[in-house]
C-alpha positions as CSV (number, residue, x, y, z in Angstrom):
1,M,110.5,28.0,46.3
2,M,108.1,30.6,47.8
3,K,105.4,29.3,50.1
4,Y,101.9,29.8,48.8
5,E,98.4,29.9,50.3
6,V,95.4,28.5,48.5
7,V,92.2,30.6,48.9
8,I,88.9,28.9,48.1
9,G,85.3,30.0,48.0
10,L,82.2,27.9,47.2
11,E,78.9,28.5,45.5
12,T,76.8,25.5,46.6
13,H,73.5,24.7,44.8
14,V,71.1,22.6,46.8
15,E,67.8,21.3,45.4
16,L,65.0,21.9,47.8
17,S,62.7,19.1,49.0
18,T,59.4,20.4,47.6
19,K,56.6,18.6,45.8
20,S,56.4,21.1,43.0
21,K,58.6,23.4,41.1
22,L,59.5,27.0,42.1
23,F,57.0,28.9,39.9
24,C,54.4,26.3,38.8
25,S,52.6,23.2,40.0
26,C,54.7,20.6,38.0
27,G,56.3,18.0,40.2
28,G,60.0,17.9,40.7
29,H,62.1,16.3,38.0
30,S,62.7,13.2,40.2
31,E,59.0,12.3,39.5
32,A,59.6,12.2,35.7
33,D,59.7,8.9,33.9
34,Q,60.6,10.2,30.5
35,P,62.3,13.4,29.1
36,N,60.0,16.4,29.1
37,D,57.1,14.7,30.7
38,C,57.1,16.9,33.8
39,V,56.8,20.3,32.2
40,C,54.0,22.8,31.6
41,P,53.7,26.1,29.6
42,A,55.0,28.1,32.5
43,C,58.3,26.2,33.1
44,C,58.7,25.8,29.3
45,G,58.7,29.6,28.9
46,M,55.5,29.9,26.7
47,P,54.4,33.4,26.1
48,G,51.8,34.9,28.4
49,M,52.4,32.4,31.3
50,L,53.0,34.1,34.6
51,P,55.0,32.5,37.4
52,V,53.6,32.0,41.0
53,T,56.2,31.6,43.8
54,N,56.2,28.3,45.8
55,K,55.8,29.5,49.4
56,Y,57.2,26.3,50.9
57,A,60.4,26.8,48.9
58,V,60.8,30.2,50.6
59,E,60.2,28.6,54.0
60,L,62.9,26.0,53.3
61,A,65.4,28.7,52.2
62,V,64.7,30.7,55.5
63,R,65.1,27.5,57.5
64,A,68.5,26.9,55.8
65,G,69.5,30.5,56.7
66,L,68.5,29.9,60.3
67,M,70.6,26.8,60.5
68,L,73.6,28.6,59.0
69,N,73.3,31.6,61.4
70,C,72.2,34.0,58.7
71,N,70.3,37.3,58.9
72,I,66.8,36.7,57.4
73,N,66.0,39.6,55.2
74,R,62.3,40.6,55.6
75,Y,62.1,42.0,52.1
76,A,63.4,39.9,49.2
77,T,62.9,40.1,45.4
78,F,63.4,38.0,42.3
79,D,65.5,39.1,39.4
80,K,66.2,38.0,35.9
81,K,69.7,36.8,35.0
82,S,70.0,37.1,31.3
83,Y,72.0,34.7,29.2
84,Y,71.2,32.5,26.3
85,Y,71.6,28.8,26.6
86,P,69.4,26.0,25.2
87,D,68.5,24.6,28.5
88,L,66.9,27.9,29.6
89,P,63.7,28.2,27.6
90,C,63.1,31.8,28.6
91,S,66.8,32.8,27.8
92,Y,67.0,34.0,31.4
93,Q,67.1,32.5,34.9
94,I,65.0,33.7,37.7
95,T,67.3,34.3,40.8
96,Q,67.9,36.8,43.6
97,W,70.5,39.4,43.0
98,F,69.5,42.7,44.5
99,H,67.7,41.5,47.6
100,P,68.5,37.8,48.6
101,I,66.6,36.0,51.3
102,C,69.5,35.5,53.7
103,T,72.8,37.2,54.3
104,E,75.9,37.2,56.6
105,G,75.9,33.8,58.2
106,Y,78.6,31.3,59.2
107,V,79.4,27.7,59.9
108,D,82.2,26.2,61.9
109,V,84.1,23.2,60.3
110,P,86.9,21.0,61.5
111,S,90.3,22.0,60.4
112,K,93.9,21.0,61.1
113,G,94.1,23.8,63.7
114,G,90.9,22.8,65.4
115,T,88.0,24.6,63.7
116,R,87.7,27.3,61.1
117,R,84.7,29.6,60.8
118,I,83.5,29.8,57.2
119,G,81.6,33.0,56.4
120,I,78.4,32.8,54.4
121,K,78.0,35.9,52.2
122,Q,74.4,35.0,51.2
123,I,71.8,32.4,50.5
124,H,69.5,33.1,47.5
125,I,66.7,31.2,45.8
126,E,66.8,30.5,42.1
127,E,65.4,28.1,39.6
128,D,67.4,25.2,38.1
129,A,68.1,25.0,34.4
130,G,67.2,22.0,32.1
131,K,69.6,19.3,31.0
132,L,71.4,18.9,27.7
133,V,72.0,15.4,26.5
134,H,74.7,15.2,23.8
135,D,74.6,12.3,21.2
136,D,78.0,12.3,19.6
137,W,77.1,9.5,17.3
138,A,74.2,11.3,15.8
139,D,75.9,14.7,16.2
140,V,72.8,16.2,17.9
141,T,72.0,17.5,21.3
142,Y,68.7,16.9,23.0
143,V,67.1,19.2,25.7
144,D,65.2,17.8,28.7
145,F,63.2,20.5,30.5
146,N,62.1,18.3,33.4
147,R,64.6,19.9,35.7
148,T,63.8,23.4,34.5
149,S,62.5,25.6,37.4
150,V,63.1,23.0,40.1
151,P,63.8,25.2,43.3
152,L,67.3,25.6,44.4
153,I,69.1,27.6,47.1
154,E,72.6,28.8,46.4
155,I,74.9,29.2,49.4
156,V,77.7,31.6,48.6
157,S,80.6,31.3,51.0
158,K,83.2,33.9,51.6
159,P,86.8,32.9,50.4
160,D,87.6,31.5,53.8
161,F,88.7,27.9,52.9
162,R,92.4,27.2,53.0
163,S,92.5,23.5,52.0
164,A,90.6,20.8,50.2
165,E,90.0,19.1,53.6
166,E,88.1,22.1,54.9
167,V,86.0,22.2,51.7
168,L,85.0,18.5,52.1
169,N,84.3,19.0,55.8
170,Y,82.1,21.9,55.0
171,L,80.1,20.1,52.3
172,D,79.7,17.0,54.6
173,K,78.3,19.3,57.3
174,L,75.9,21.1,55.0
175,K,74.7,17.7,53.8
176,S,74.1,16.5,57.3
177,M,72.4,19.7,58.4
178,F,70.1,19.9,55.4
179,R,69.1,16.3,55.5
180,F,68.4,16.6,59.3
181,G,66.5,19.9,58.7
182,G,64.3,18.4,55.9
183,I,65.6,21.0,53.5
184,S,67.1,18.6,50.9
185,E,68.0,15.0,50.6
186,C,71.3,16.2,49.0
187,E,71.5,13.0,46.9
188,E,73.7,12.7,43.8
189,G,73.0,15.7,41.6
190,A,70.8,17.4,44.2
191,M,73.9,19.1,45.7
192,R,76.4,20.7,43.3
193,C,79.0,23.4,43.8
194,D,81.2,25.7,41.8
195,V,84.7,26.0,43.3
196,N,86.4,29.3,43.1
197,I,90.2,29.0,43.7
198,S,93.2,31.3,43.7
199,I,96.8,31.2,45.0
200,R,98.7,33.9,46.8
201,P,102.1,34.1,48.6
202,E,101.8,33.5,52.3
203,G,101.3,36.7,54.3
204,V,99.9,38.6,51.3
205,E,96.3,39.9,51.6
206,E,95.6,40.6,48.0
207,L,93.8,37.7,46.2
208,G,95.3,36.1,43.2
209,V,93.8,35.4,39.8
210,R,90.6,33.3,40.3
211,S,89.5,30.2,38.4
212,E,86.0,28.8,38.8
213,I,85.4,25.1,38.4
214,K,81.8,24.5,37.5
215,N,79.2,21.9,38.5
216,M,81.1,19.6,40.8
217,S,79.0,17.0,42.7
218,S,81.4,14.3,43.7
219,L,83.5,15.0,46.9
220,T,86.3,12.9,45.5
221,A,86.4,14.9,42.3
222,I,86.2,18.2,44.2
223,E,89.3,17.2,46.2
224,R,91.2,16.2,43.1
225,A,90.2,19.3,41.2
226,I,91.4,21.6,44.0
227,K,94.7,19.8,44.2
228,F,95.2,20.0,40.4
229,E,94.3,23.7,40.3
230,T,96.5,24.5,43.2
231,A,99.5,22.9,41.4
232,R,98.6,24.5,38.1
233,H,98.5,28.0,39.6
234,I,101.7,27.5,41.5
235,D,103.5,26.2,38.4
236,A,102.2,29.3,36.5
237,L,103.6,31.6,39.1
238,E,106.9,29.8,39.8
239,R,107.8,28.4,36.4
240,H,105.8,30.7,34.1
241,T,104.1,27.7,32.4
242,E,101.1,29.8,31.4
243,T,99.5,33.2,32.0
244,L,96.7,32.9,34.5
245,V,93.4,34.6,33.6
246,Q,90.1,34.8,35.3
247,E,88.1,32.0,33.7
248,T,85.5,29.2,34.1
249,R,86.9,25.7,33.9
250,R,85.5,22.2,33.8
251,W,86.8,19.1,35.5
252,D,87.5,16.0,33.4
253,D,87.3,13.0,35.8
254,I,88.9,10.6,33.3
255,K,91.9,12.8,32.4
256,N,92.1,14.0,36.0
257,R,92.5,17.7,35.1
258,T,90.6,20.8,34.4
259,F,90.1,22.5,31.0
260,A,89.2,26.1,30.2
261,M,85.5,26.7,29.2
262,R,85.2,30.4,28.8
263,N,86.3,33.7,30.4
264,K,84.6,34.3,33.7
265,E,81.5,36.5,33.3
266,T,80.9,39.5,35.5
267,A,77.6,40.8,36.9
268,A,77.4,43.3,34.0
269,D,77.4,40.4,31.5
270,Y,74.3,39.0,33.0
271,R,72.3,42.3,32.9
272,Y,70.4,41.6,36.1
273,F,67.1,43.4,36.4
274,P,64.0,43.0,38.7
275,D,61.4,40.5,37.5
276,P,58.2,42.5,37.0
277,N,56.1,39.3,37.1
278,L,56.9,38.3,40.6
279,M,55.8,40.1,43.8
280,P,58.4,40.8,46.5
281,I,58.7,38.3,49.4
282,V,57.8,40.0,52.7
283,V,58.7,37.8,55.8
284,D,56.7,39.2,58.7
285,D,57.1,38.4,62.4
286,E,54.3,35.8,62.4
287,W,55.6,33.9,59.4
288,L,59.2,33.9,60.7
289,S,58.0,32.6,64.1
290,R,56.3,29.7,62.4
291,I,59.4,28.9,60.4
292,K,61.6,29.0,63.5
293,A,59.1,26.7,65.3
294,N,59.5,24.1,62.5
295,T,63.3,24.4,62.3
296,P,64.9,21.5,64.3
297,A,67.6,21.9,66.9
298,S,71.1,21.7,65.6
299,I,72.8,18.4,65.2
300,E,75.2,19.2,68.0
301,E,72.3,19.9,70.4
302,K,70.6,16.7,69.4
303,K,73.7,14.7,69.9
304,A,74.1,16.2,73.4
305,E,70.5,15.4,74.2
306,Y,70.9,11.8,73.1
307,A,74.1,11.4,75.0
308,E,72.2,12.4,78.2
309,M,69.6,9.8,77.4
310,G,72.4,7.1,77.5
311,L,72.7,6.4,73.8
312,S,76.1,5.4,72.4
313,P,77.9,7.7,69.9
314,Q,77.3,5.2,67.2
315,D,73.5,5.1,67.8
316,T,73.4,8.8,68.0
317,D,75.1,9.2,64.7
318,S,72.7,6.7,63.1
319,F,69.7,8.8,64.2
320,V,71.0,12.3,63.4
321,S,72.0,11.1,59.9
322,E,68.4,10.4,59.1
323,R,65.8,12.9,60.3
324,K,62.9,10.4,59.7
325,L,64.5,8.0,62.2
326,C,65.2,10.8,64.6
327,D,61.6,11.8,64.6
328,L,60.4,8.2,65.1
329,F,62.8,7.7,68.0
330,D,61.7,10.9,69.7
331,A,58.0,10.0,69.4
332,V,58.5,6.5,70.8
333,V,60.4,7.9,73.8
334,K,57.7,10.5,74.3
335,A,55.1,7.7,74.3
336,G,56.7,6.3,77.4
337,C,59.4,3.8,76.2
338,K,62.9,3.8,77.5
339,S,65.4,5.5,75.2
340,T,67.8,2.6,75.1
341,D,65.0,0.1,74.4
342,A,63.6,2.4,71.6
343,A,67.1,2.7,70.1
344,A,67.7,-1.1,70.1
345,W,64.3,-1.9,68.6
346,I,64.8,0.6,65.7
347,L,68.5,0.2,65.0
348,T,68.7,-3.6,65.6
349,D,65.3,-5.3,65.2
350,C,63.8,-3.0,62.6
351,A,67.0,-2.8,60.6
352,G,67.3,-6.6,60.6
353,I,63.8,-7.0,59.3
354,L,64.4,-4.5,56.5
355,R,67.7,-6.0,55.6
356,R,66.0,-9.4,55.2
357,G,63.8,-7.7,52.5
358,G,66.7,-6.0,50.8
359,K,65.9,-2.6,52.2
360,I,67.8,0.0,54.2
361,L,66.8,1.6,57.5
362,G,65.9,4.9,55.8
363,E,63.0,3.0,54.2
364,L,61.5,2.1,57.5
365,D,57.7,2.7,57.5
366,I,56.1,2.2,60.9
367,T,54.2,4.6,63.1
368,P,55.5,5.6,66.6
369,E,52.2,4.4,68.0
370,N,52.6,0.9,66.6
371,L,56.3,0.6,67.6
372,S,55.7,1.9,71.1
373,Y,52.8,-0.5,71.5
374,I,55.0,-3.5,70.7
375,I,57.8,-2.3,73.0
376,K,55.3,-1.8,75.9
377,M,53.8,-5.2,75.4
378,V,57.2,-6.8,75.7
379,D,58.3,-4.7,78.7
380,G,55.0,-5.4,80.4
381,G,55.5,-9.2,80.0
382,T,52.3,-9.7,77.9
383,I,54.5,-11.1,75.2
384,N,58.1,-12.1,75.2
385,R,60.8,-10.5,73.0
386,S,60.8,-13.3,70.5
387,V,57.0,-12.8,69.9
388,G,57.6,-9.1,69.8
389,K,60.0,-9.5,66.9
390,T,57.4,-11.7,65.1
391,V,54.8,-9.0,65.6
392,L,57.2,-6.3,64.4
393,S,57.9,-8.2,61.3
394,A,54.2,-8.5,60.5
395,V,53.7,-4.8,61.0
396,I,56.7,-3.7,58.8
397,E,56.2,-6.3,56.1
398,K,52.4,-6.5,55.9
399,G,51.3,-3.2,57.4
400,V,49.0,-5.0,59.9
401,S,47.9,-3.6,63.3
402,P,50.0,-5.0,66.1
403,E,47.1,-5.2,68.5
404,E,44.9,-7.1,66.0
405,F,47.8,-9.4,64.9
406,I,48.5,-10.4,68.5
407,K,44.8,-11.2,69.1
408,E,44.3,-13.1,65.9
409,Q,47.4,-15.2,66.5
410,G,46.6,-15.7,70.2
411,L,50.1,-14.4,71.0
412,D,48.9,-12.6,74.2
413,S,47.7,-15.8,75.9
414,E,49.5,-16.3,79.2
415,V,51.2,-19.7,79.9
416,D,51.0,-20.8,83.5
417,G,53.9,-22.4,85.4
418,S,52.4,-25.9,85.2
419,T,52.2,-25.8,81.4
420,I,55.8,-24.6,81.2
421,L,57.0,-27.4,83.6
422,E,55.1,-30.0,81.6
423,T,56.7,-28.9,78.4
424,V,60.1,-28.7,79.9
425,K,59.8,-32.3,81.2
426,K,58.7,-33.6,77.8
427,V,61.6,-31.9,76.0
428,V,64.1,-33.3,78.5
429,A,62.7,-36.8,78.2
430,D,62.7,-36.7,74.4
431,N,66.3,-35.4,74.0
432,P,68.6,-37.6,76.1
433,K,71.6,-36.9,74.0
434,A,71.4,-33.1,74.4
435,V,70.9,-33.6,78.1
436,S,74.0,-35.8,78.2
437,D,76.0,-33.3,76.3
438,Y,75.1,-30.5,78.7
439,L,75.9,-32.6,81.7
440,G,79.2,-33.4,80.0
441,G,80.1,-29.7,79.9
442,K,78.6,-28.5,76.6
443,E,76.8,-25.3,77.6
444,K,75.3,-24.9,74.1
445,A,73.3,-28.0,74.5
446,L,71.2,-26.3,77.1
447,Q,70.4,-23.5,74.7
448,A,69.3,-26.1,72.1
449,L,66.9,-27.6,74.7
450,F,65.6,-24.0,75.5
451,G,64.9,-23.5,71.9
452,L,62.9,-26.7,71.7
453,C,60.9,-25.6,74.7
454,M,60.1,-22.2,73.1
455,K,59.1,-24.0,69.9
456,D,56.7,-26.3,71.7
457,L,55.2,-23.3,73.6
458,H,54.9,-21.4,70.3
459,G,56.9,-18.5,71.7
460,K,54.7,-18.0,74.7
461,G,55.7,-17.9,78.3
462,D,58.3,-16.0,80.2
463,P,61.8,-16.9,78.9
464,S,63.4,-16.6,82.3
465,S,60.9,-19.0,83.9
466,I,61.4,-21.5,81.1
467,R,65.2,-21.3,81.5
468,E,64.8,-21.7,85.3
469,F,62.6,-24.8,85.0
470,L,64.8,-26.3,82.3
471,T,68.0,-25.9,84.4
472,Q,66.3,-27.5,87.4
473,E,65.1,-30.5,85.5
474,V,68.4,-31.2,83.8
475,E,70.4,-30.8,87.0
476,K,68.2,-33.4,88.7
477,L,69.8,-36.0,86.3
478,R,73.4,-35.5,87.4
């Protein structure tokens, strides 16, 4: 059997993290509670309504281009892509065909041979379509326009992928980069891709017949679809099971195979023409400089920075996977806290408090000022770490001021040595069995006595001093 090479290109649609749609002031579809309750005459395609471009969506598209090493085109336009479908109220989609916002970029992804450079043909801005809801029982189809005109960028890769593994690594990297860059949350449905695949004999430059698998959002499904299409194309070439034609196909996750939808359209079928209602986008030097200033360093640069600070690879990965945590950590360190202390408080203490309330670390809501204040109070010895965790819990769960909480609860009161010694003697006298257990070789008994001392002191006092006094008093009884 002849050896074949799979050639894959991706068109990845990413929903931008804006508060409003691309050409009107309606909120994004994620804000909608019911079908069609987040629409207006503009995004419903009512006659006489003119679109107005969302400037922040353009900035996010440029930021994505910078992160993917693209050329930023200083002149970009919007065009109409004409095709009739019920979820497009205007019977056309506004996109960028003639002058896209970004072109000629690249991203390096892990591959079996080390890394592979995937070329980016272009990034363009376009509006999303609505959603069709099919009711087979009633034999009707409903249209929900909440998603209509939600801003997207489409990243069009060159046909540089040679395996499903490379595709998944690429999509994982895009997701990490865009979440880190504040471009998109890339949640389920907010990142979808069309997979273009063809097969050719090894060593042949000419591309084979191409199939496009539409609207894939699950990485697992993408991998399975690529493997199925690869086998289908090879069977067609080797065993003549079918005649391959250029077409659009859909993936059936239950039947674990693709099915033909329609013949693949060409650019002529869409009848692209400039949208006369939208002004061109002109990216001048000043605007581009501002966007660059707000574009974060790459994940690789951030990881190297955190490694120099002494953070473990696991802690580093936790921070760069969530830009919000990354910004919090950076601000706490900038406020004068040690990097390792800041990491421990965020990833261990804050995470534990949130977990207790059924939340995840990404939902952490605390200001850098409040967190750094608590850390400094502990490091300075004003409160011990146990009290610090109590204060942290109150700040996260109740939204109180740490300074006011400490004063109201009297947690900053210093405990002198004589008070500590008096408490230690009382605990030792009241717990003869624990003392006997410790003297008999049970080390845990001393920790139990220490806990009782901390309880009687209401968490106040220096833990090392308490432990020192306790050990001395118990050893006297040997």
